[in-house]
C-alpha positions as CSV (number, residue, x, y, z in Angstrom):
1,M,-96.8,-34.6,100.2
2,N,-99.2,-36.8,98.3
3,L,-102.1,-38.3,100.1
4,S,-101.4,-41.8,101.3
5,A,-103.7,-44.2,99.6
6,E,-103.6,-46.3,102.7
7,N,-104.9,-43.5,104.9
8,L,-107.1,-41.7,102.4
9,P,-110.4,-43.4,103.4
10,D,-109.9,-42.5,107.0
11,R,-109.0,-38.9,106.2
12,I,-112.1,-38.5,104.0
13,R,-114.2,-40.0,106.7
14,L,-112.9,-37.5,109.2
15,L,-113.5,-34.6,106.8
16,M,-117.0,-35.7,106.3
17,K,-117.5,-35.8,110.0
18,L,-116.1,-32.3,110.4
19,R,-118.5,-31.0,107.7
20,T,-121.5,-32.6,109.4
21,S,-120.5,-31.0,112.7
22,G,-120.7,-27.6,111.1
23,I,-117.2,-26.9,109.8
24,S,-118.1,-25.6,106.3
25,D,-115.0,-23.4,105.7
26,T,-113.5,-24.9,102.6
27,R,-110.0,-23.4,103.2
28,V,-109.9,-25.0,106.7
29,L,-111.1,-28.3,105.4
30,S,-108.6,-28.2,102.5
31,A,-105.7,-27.4,104.8
32,M,-106.7,-30.3,107.1
33,E,-107.0,-32.6,104.1
34,S,-103.5,-31.7,103.0
35,I,-101.8,-32.5,106.3
36,P,-101.3,-36.2,107.1
37,R,-102.1,-36.4,110.8
38,E,-100.6,-39.9,111.1
39,I,-97.1,-38.4,111.0
40,F,-97.8,-36.3,114.0
41,V,-98.9,-39.1,116.3
42,P,-96.8,-41.9,118.0
43,D,-96.4,-45.1,116.0
44,S,-98.5,-47.0,118.5
45,F,-101.5,-44.7,117.8
46,R,-101.2,-44.5,114.0
47,D,-104.4,-46.6,113.6
48,K,-106.2,-43.9,115.5
49,A,-104.8,-40.9,113.7
50,Y,-108.1,-40.0,112.0
51,D,-110.3,-40.7,115.0
52,D,-111.8,-37.6,116.4
53,T,-110.0,-37.8,119.6
54,A,-107.0,-36.3,121.4
55,L,-103.9,-38.6,121.6
56,P,-100.9,-38.6,123.9
57,I,-97.5,-37.5,122.6
58,D,-94.2,-37.2,124.4
59,S,-93.4,-34.9,127.4
60,G,-96.9,-35.5,128.9
61,Q,-98.6,-33.5,126.1
62,T,-101.3,-34.3,123.6
63,I,-102.3,-33.7,120.0
64,S,-105.7,-32.1,120.0
65,Q,-108.7,-33.9,118.6
66,P,-109.3,-32.9,114.9
67,S,-112.7,-31.3,115.5
68,V,-111.2,-28.9,118.1
69,V,-108.3,-28.1,115.8
70,A,-110.9,-27.4,113.0
71,W,-113.1,-25.1,115.2
72,M,-110.1,-23.2,116.6
73,T,-108.7,-22.7,113.1
74,W,-112.1,-21.6,111.8
75,A,-112.5,-19.2,114.7
76,L,-109.2,-17.5,113.9
77,Q,-110.5,-16.5,110.4
78,V,-107.0,-16.6,109.0
79,T,-106.1,-15.1,105.6
80,D,-103.0,-15.7,103.5
81,R,-101.6,-12.3,104.3
82,M,-101.6,-12.8,108.1
83,R,-98.8,-13.5,110.7
84,V,-100.0,-16.0,113.3
85,L,-98.4,-16.7,116.7
86,E,-99.0,-20.2,118.1
87,V,-98.3,-20.9,121.8
88,G,-97.6,-24.5,122.3
89,T,-96.1,-26.2,119.2
90,G,-96.6,-29.7,120.6
91,S,-96.6,-32.3,117.8
92,G,-96.6,-29.5,115.2
93,Y,-100.0,-30.5,113.7
94,Q,-101.8,-27.2,114.3
95,A,-98.9,-25.2,113.1
96,A,-98.7,-27.2,109.9
97,I,-102.4,-26.6,109.2
98,L,-102.0,-22.9,109.9
99,A,-99.0,-22.7,107.5
100,K,-101.3,-23.7,104.7
101,L,-103.6,-20.7,105.5
102,C,-101.4,-17.8,106.4
103,R,-98.2,-15.9,105.4
104,M,-96.1,-16.9,108.4
105,V,-96.5,-19.0,111.6
106,Y,-94.4,-18.2,114.7
107,T,-94.7,-21.1,117.1
108,V,-93.3,-21.3,120.6
109,E,-92.8,-24.5,122.6
110,R,-91.2,-25.0,126.1
111,H,-90.3,-28.7,125.5
112,K,-87.2,-28.7,123.3
113,D,-87.5,-32.3,122.5
114,L,-91.0,-31.8,121.1
115,L,-89.9,-28.8,119.2
116,K,-87.0,-30.7,117.5
117,V,-89.3,-33.4,116.3
118,A,-91.9,-30.9,115.1
119,E,-89.3,-29.1,113.1
120,E,-88.4,-32.4,111.3
121,R,-92.0,-32.9,110.5
122,F,-92.2,-29.4,109.0
123,K,-89.2,-30.1,106.8
124,Q,-90.7,-33.4,105.7
125,L,-93.9,-31.6,104.6
126,K,-91.8,-28.8,102.9
127,L,-93.4,-26.1,105.0
128,S,-91.1,-23.0,104.6
129,N,-93.3,-20.4,106.4
130,I,-92.9,-21.7,110.0
131,M,-90.5,-20.1,112.5
132,T,-90.0,-21.8,115.9
133,L,-88.8,-20.7,119.3
134,A,-88.0,-22.6,122.4
135,G,-89.3,-21.0,125.6
136,D,-92.2,-19.8,127.7
137,G,-95.1,-19.3,125.3
138,S,-97.1,-17.2,127.8
139,K,-94.6,-14.4,127.1
140,G,-95.3,-14.6,123.4
141,W,-92.7,-13.6,120.9
142,K,-92.1,-9.9,121.5
143,V,-89.5,-9.2,118.9
144,A,-91.8,-10.5,116.1
145,A,-95.0,-8.8,117.4
146,P,-97.6,-7.6,116.7
147,F,-99.5,-10.6,115.3
148,D,-102.7,-10.6,113.3
149,R,-103.8,-13.8,115.0
150,I,-102.8,-15.7,118.2
151,I,-103.7,-19.3,119.0
152,V,-103.0,-20.9,122.3
153,T,-103.1,-24.7,122.6
154,A,-102.8,-25.1,126.4
155,A,-105.2,-23.8,129.0
156,A,-104.3,-20.7,130.9
157,H,-105.8,-19.7,134.3
158,S,-106.4,-16.2,132.7
159,V,-105.4,-14.6,129.4
160,P,-101.7,-13.7,129.6
161,A,-101.2,-9.9,129.4
162,A,-98.2,-10.3,127.2
163,L,-100.3,-12.1,124.5
164,L,-102.9,-9.3,124.6
165,D,-100.2,-6.7,124.2
166,Q,-98.8,-8.6,121.2
167,L,-102.1,-8.9,119.4
168,A,-102.5,-6.3,116.7
169,E,-105.6,-4.0,116.7
170,G,-108.3,-5.8,114.8
171,G,-106.6,-9.1,115.7
172,I,-108.2,-12.3,117.1
173,M,-106.9,-14.7,119.7
174,V,-108.3,-18.1,120.4
175,I,-107.4,-19.5,123.8
176,P,-108.6,-22.1,126.3
177,V,-109.0,-20.6,129.8
178,G,-109.8,-22.4,133.1
179,S,-108.8,-25.0,135.6
180,D,-108.0,-28.7,135.2
181,T,-111.7,-29.5,135.7
182,E,-113.4,-26.7,133.7
183,Q,-112.1,-24.9,130.7
184,L,-113.8,-22.6,128.1
185,L,-112.5,-21.9,124.6
186,L,-112.5,-18.1,124.2
187,R,-112.4,-16.0,121.0
188,I,-110.9,-12.6,121.8
189,E,-111.0,-9.7,119.4
190,K,-109.0,-6.5,120.0
191,T,-111.1,-3.7,118.6
192,P,-110.6,0.1,118.7
193,N,-113.1,0.2,121.5
194,G,-111.5,-2.5,123.6
195,I,-111.5,-6.2,124.0
196,E,-114.5,-8.3,122.9
197,Q,-114.8,-11.8,124.2
198,Q,-116.9,-14.8,123.0
199,H,-117.2,-18.2,124.6
200,L,-117.0,-20.9,121.9
201,M,-117.2,-24.3,123.7
202,S,-116.1,-26.3,126.7
203,V,-112.7,-28.0,126.1
204,R,-110.0,-30.0,127.9
205,F,-106.3,-29.0,127.3
206,V,-103.1,-29.6,129.1
207,P,-102.2,-26.6,131.3
208,L,-100.2,-23.6,130.1
209,I,-97.1,-23.5,132.3
210,E,-95.7,-20.0,132.8
211,G,-92.2,-19.2,133.8
212,G,-88.9,-20.3,132.4
213,K,-86.2,-18.7,130.3
214,M,-86.4,-18.1,126.5
215,T,-83.5,-19.6,124.6
216,H,-84.0,-17.2,121.7
217,T,-83.2,-20.0,119.3
218,R,-85.1,-19.6,116.1
219,H,-85.5,-22.1,113.4
220,N,-86.8,-21.7,109.9
221,T,-87.6,-24.6,107.6
222,T,-85.8,-24.5,104.4
223,S,-87.9,-26.2,101.8
224,A,-90.5,-24.5,99.6
225,A,-94.2,-25.0,100.5
């Protein structure tokens, strides 16, 4: 998709802000530049699409603020040969950015209506390397594991054991952990000597809700990237 001339100044302004905040990874910035955030937000918030703020979407969920998306993506250190699991598709914005950086994105969302809309956005952007699954993201995607990288876009009370199990050795997971009042973004690396954990920043995400049945319905967009 070509950059919209109407939204280009706002997009450039956001990218400049991300640079000054310390995001210097050109691959991450290029991926964010190539994805039009305005198509992932409700029509009533289109004028705020490039503000550095979280915005509400359907089903009581949110689209994360761009700076948090940028820092989480940077912390993953994704390469174009990697397979990435995303827990919490939401609007699809984070998955679309990851699709520009890795070989395949596997994204899980418990809200079927959100997932359906996200899939349409992936098709609109001609992203062919995203597979989707409706169900409980805390259980991961066992049949597709192991994953080189895992990103969780909802806050867990603790790191789900299933996700650690599905993370490949040498892999990295970025996940917010905590309560409704206090959450920390963690970077977890699975090394030959065990788990190494780093606190990145304080964040505020919607809660990761565990439980529920997987539908085992997978979708693959059909257009070339």
